[in-house]
C-alpha positions in Angstrom: -27.6 -37.0 -21.6 -24.8 -39.5 -20.7 -22.4 -39.0 -18.2 -19.1 -38.9 -20.4 -21.4 -35.9 -22.3 -22.3 -33.8 -18.6 -18.4 -34.8 -18.1 -16.9 -32.8 -21.0 -19.6 -29.6 -20.7 -18.9 -29.7 -16.8 -14.9 -30.0 -18.1 -16.0 -27.2 -20.4 -17.6 -24.1 -18.5 -14.6 -24.4 -16.3 -12.3 -23.7 -18.8 -14.0 -21.2 -19.5 -14.8 -19.5 -16.1 -10.1 -20.0 -15.4 -9.9 -18.6 -19.1 -12.1 -15.5 -18.3 -9.9 -15.0 -15.0 -7.2 -15.4 -17.0 -7.7 -12.4 -19.1 -9.6 -10.1 -15.8 -6.5 -10.6 -13.1 -3.6 -10.1 -16.8 -5.2 -7.8 -18.9 -7.1 -5.8 -15.9 -3.7 -5.5 -13.8 -2.5 -3.6 -16.8 -5.0 -1.1 -17.5 -3.8 0.8 -14.6 -0.6 1.2 -16.5 -1.5 2.5 -19.1 -4.7 4.9 -17.6 -1.6 6.3 -15.4 -0.1 7.1 -19.7 -3.5 7.9 -21.1 -3.8 10.8 -18.9 -0.6 12.4 -19.2 -2.4 13.8 -22.1 -6.3 13.3 -21.9 -8.1 14.7 -19.6 -9.7 11.8 -16.9 -13.7 12.2 -18.1 -13.0 12.7 -21.6 -10.3 10.0 -21.2 -12.2 7.1 -19.6 -15.5 8.3 -21.8 -13.9 8.5 -24.8 -12.9 5.0 -24.0 -16.0 3.4 -22.9 -18.3 5.1 -25.8 -15.8 3.5 -28.7 -16.0 0.0 -27.1 -19.8 0.2 -26.3 -19.7 0.8 -29.6 -17.8 -1.6 -31.5 -18.9 -4.8 -28.8 -22.6 -3.4 -29.7 -22.0 -3.5 -33.2 -20.9 -7.3 -32.9 -23.7 -8.0 -30.0 -26.3 -7.4 -32.1 -24.2 -8.5 -35.5 -25.2 -11.8 -34.0 -28.1 -12.1 -33.5 -28.5 -10.2 -29.7 -31.4 -8.4 -28.6 -31.7 -5.5 -26.9 -33.3 -5.4 -23.6 -37.1 -5.6 -23.6 -38.5 -5.0 -20.4 -37.7 -1.7 -18.0 -36.1 -3.2 -15.6 -33.5 -5.2 -17.9 -32.7 -1.0 -18.7 -33.1 -0.2 -15.5 -30.3 -2.9 -13.8 -28.0 -2.2 -16.9 -27.7 1.6 -16.1 -27.6 1.4 -12.7 -24.8 -1.7 -12.6 -22.7 0.6 -15.7 -23.3 4.0 -13.5 -22.0 2.6 -10.7 -18.9 0.3 -11.8 -17.8 2.5 -15.1 -19.3 5.9 -13.9 -17.8 5.3 -10.4 -15.7 2.5 -10.3 -13.5 2.7 -13.3 -13.5 7.0 -13.7 -12.3 7.8 -9.9 -9.8 5.0 -10.6 -8.8 7.3 -14.1 -10.1 10.7 -11.9 -7.0 10.2 -9.5 -3.9 8.2 -11.7 -3.4 12.3 -12.8 -1.4 12.0 -9.1 -1.1 8.8 -8.1 1.2 6.3 -9.7 -0.4 2.9 -11.5 0.6 0.5 -9.4 -0.3 2.6 -5.8 -3.8 2.6 -7.3 -3.9 -0.8 -7.6 -3.2 -2.1 -4.4 -5.7 0.8 -3.2 -8.6 -0.8 -5.7 -8.0 -4.2 -4.2 -9.9 -3.7 -1.3 -13.1 -4.5 -3.7 -12.3 -7.7 -2.7 -14.1 -7.1 0.8 -16.0 -4.9 -0.2 -18.0 -7.4 -2.9 -17.3 -10.3 -0.7 -19.5 -8.6 2.5 -21.9 -7.4 0.0 -22.7 -11.0 -0.9 -23.4 -11.8 2.3 -27.0 -9.6 2.6 -29.8 -10.7 2.0 -31.4 -14.5 1.8 -29.5 -14.5 -1.2 -26.4 -13.8 0.6 -23.3 -16.5 0.3 -22.4 -18.0 3.7 -18.6 -17.2 4.3 -16.2 -19.7 5.9 -13.8 -19.5 8.3 -11.1 -19.9 5.8 -12.7 -17.9 3.1 -12.4 -14.5 6.1 -9.0 -15.2 6.7 -8.5 -15.4 3.0 -10.0 -12.0 2.3 -8.6 -10.7 5.9 -5.3 -12.1 4.9 -5.7 -10.4 1.3 -6.5 -7.3 2.6 -3.3 -7.3 5.3 -0.8 -7.3 2.0 -2.8 -4.7 0.1 -2.3 -2.9 3.3 2.0 -3.5 3.4 1.9 -2.7 -0.2 -0.1 0.6 -0.1 1.2 2.3 3.7 4.1 4.1 2.3 2.2 5.8 -0.1 -0.4 6.9 1.8 2.1 8.3 4.3 3.8 10.0 1.4 1.2 11.7 0.5 2.5 12.4 -2.8 -1.0 12.7 -4.3 -3.6 15.6 -3.5 -6.3 13.8 -0.3 -9.7 13.6 -3.0 -7.0 11.7 -5.6 -7.1 9.1 -3.1 -10.5 9.6 -1.1 -11.1 9.0 -5.3 -9.5 5.9 -4.8 -11.5 4.6 -1.7 -14.1 5.0 -2.9 -13.9 3.7 -6.0 -13.7 0.2 -5.1 -17.0 0.2 -3.0 -18.9 1.8 -6.0 -18.3 -1.2 -8.4 -19.0 -4.2 -6.1 -21.9 -2.6 -4.6 -22.6 -2.4 -8.9 -21.2 -6.5 -8.8 -23.4 -7.3 -6.3 -26.6 -5.9 -7.6 -26.3 -7.5 -11.5 -25.5 -10.8 -9.7 -28.7 -10.3 -7.5 -30.6 -8.7 -10.7 -29.6 -11.1 -14.0 -31.3 -9.6 -16.8 -33.3 -11.2 -20.2 -30.4 -10.6 -22.6 -26.9 -12.0 -23.4 -23.5 -10.7 -21.3 -22.3 -9.1 -23.6 -25.3 -6.3 -24.6 -25.2 -6.0 -20.8 -21.5 -5.0 -21.3 -21.8 -3.2 -24.5 -25.0 -1.3 -23.0 -23.6 -0.9 -19.5 -20.6 1.1 -21.3 -22.5 3.5 -23.2 -24.3 4.4 -20.8 -20.5 5.0 -19.3 -18.9 6.6 -22.1 -22.6 9.1 -23.0 -22.4 10.6 -19.3 -18.4 11.0 -18.6 -18.1 12.6 -22.8 -20.7 15.0 -21.4 -19.3 15.6 -18.4 -15.8 15.9 -19.6 -17.0 19.0 -22.2 -19.1 20.7 -19.7 -16.2 21.3 -17.5 -14.0 22.1 -20.3 -12.0 19.5 -20.8 -11.3 19.4 -24.3 -9.3 22.2 -24.3 -6.6 20.6 -22.6 -6.7 17.8 -24.6 -3.7 16.5 -26.6 -3.3 13.9 -29.2 0.1 12.4 -28.1 1.1 9.4 -29.7 1.6 7.8 -26.3 -1.2 8.3 -24.9 -3.1 6.6 -28.0 -1.6 4.4 -27.9 -2.7 3.5 -24.3 -6.1 4.5 -24.8 -5.8 1.6 -27.7 -5.3 -1.1 -25.8 -7.7 0.0 -23.1 -10.6 0.2 -25.7 -9.8 -3.0 -26.9 -8.1 -5.8 -24.7 -9.5 -4.0 -21.3 -13.1 -2.7 -22.1 -13.9 -5.3 -25.3 -12.4 -8.4 -23.7 -11.5 -7.8 -20.0 -14.8 -6.3 -18.8 -17.3 -8.4 -21.0 -15.2 -11.7 -19.3 -16.1 -10.0 -16.1 -19.9 -9.7 -17.2 -19.3 -13.3 -17.8 -18.3 -14.4 -14.5 -20.4 -12.3 -12.7 -23.0 -14.6 -12.7 -21.3 -17.8 -13.0 -18.8 -17.3 -9.8 -19.7 -16.4 -6.1 -18.7 -13.0 -5.0 -16.5 -14.0 -2.9 -14.2 -15.5 -5.6 -15.5 -13.2 -8.5 -12.8 -10.8 -6.0 -10.1 -12.7 -5.8 -9.3 -10.1 -8.7 -9.0 -7.3 -7.1 -5.8 -9.3 -4.8 -4.1 -9.8 -8.5 -4.6 -7.4 -10.3 -2.1 -5.0 -8.0 0.4 -8.0 -8.2 0.4 -7.3 -11.7 0.0 -3.5 -12.0 2.9 -3.3 -9.4 4.9 -5.4 -11.8 4.5 -3.5 -14.9 4.4 -0.6 -13.7 8.6 -0.7 -11.9 9.4 -2.4 -15.8 8.0 0.1 -18.0 7.0 3.3 -16.0 9.9 2.3 -14.0 7.5 2.8 -10.9 8.8 1.7 -7.0 9.4 -1.6 -6.6 10.7 -2.8 -3.1 11.1 -5.6 -1.2 8.5 -4.4 1.6 5.8 -5.1 -1.9 7.5 -8.0 -3.1 6.3 -9.2 0.7 2.8 -8.1 0.0 2.4 -9.4 -3.3 3.2 -12.8 -2.5 0.8 -12.4 0.7 -2.1 -11.5 -1.7 -1.1 -14.2 -3.8 -1.7 -16.9 -0.8 -4.9 -14.8 -0.3 -6.3 -15.8 -3.2 -5.7 -19.6 -3.4 -6.7 -19.5 0.4 -10.3 -17.5 -0.9 -10.4 -19.9 -4.7 -10.1 -23.4 -3.2 -11.6 -22.6 0.7 -15.8 -23.9 -0.4 -18.7 -21.8 0.3 -22.6 -22.1 1.1 -25.6 -20.3 0.5 -26.8 -19.0 3.9 -30.4 -21.2 5.5 
């Protein structure tokens, strides 16, 4: 292969990574608002369950039509079910539950701690990534920005304690699933992986919602249905597939930067569309977070010796 061809391939791969990050940064930042609107008339377990049932089925049909194969080993099935449970049932499901009470911008800001968990869990084991001092500084700066943004909401106690507890636990389960997925890659394609993870989570949460009697509270209001459609197409089919692909392409510290940008997008959209608070303090915190993203992104990383 010629040098020019190698350079072209590398450049194309870098472009794909940048595009995937842009999708995850912007689309996922907006999904907090969409979840907040969806749970106005669709109970949380059914909301998340139906979302992943439909999105997972659509992606599975597309993947099969493109010749993508189902997992061939029990190990692959286990890893897909485990990561889907951690990331979608534990991570997204808990966020959906909490947003019955917590404003979308506050939810996004608390979940931003996922970047710290991903970077920290990514250092475990012999294959862990060793964080350079600048990367650690960037993560701490990002956490400080989140603390500035979240402090007011937590002190006001505008939601039940369990809602905040769910939000604090959600990024931990998401980080566990993300790092496990990176450490234990499966033999099938990222698209097939995303489809099966969603179906795993969707089936479990739909059954849970039915067992809890959520169908009695279900109301098909146009506003919530529109939000659900956005979550299915953009939040799940497009953005989650991009994230699953990124898990195998970049380091945990770099992957975790999405959790710094998502709050900035969520705060802005919550302010514009739902009239959620956007104070001067929140603007400062957002700028601090974006600065941390640049620091973590531009700092090189290395594997442990």
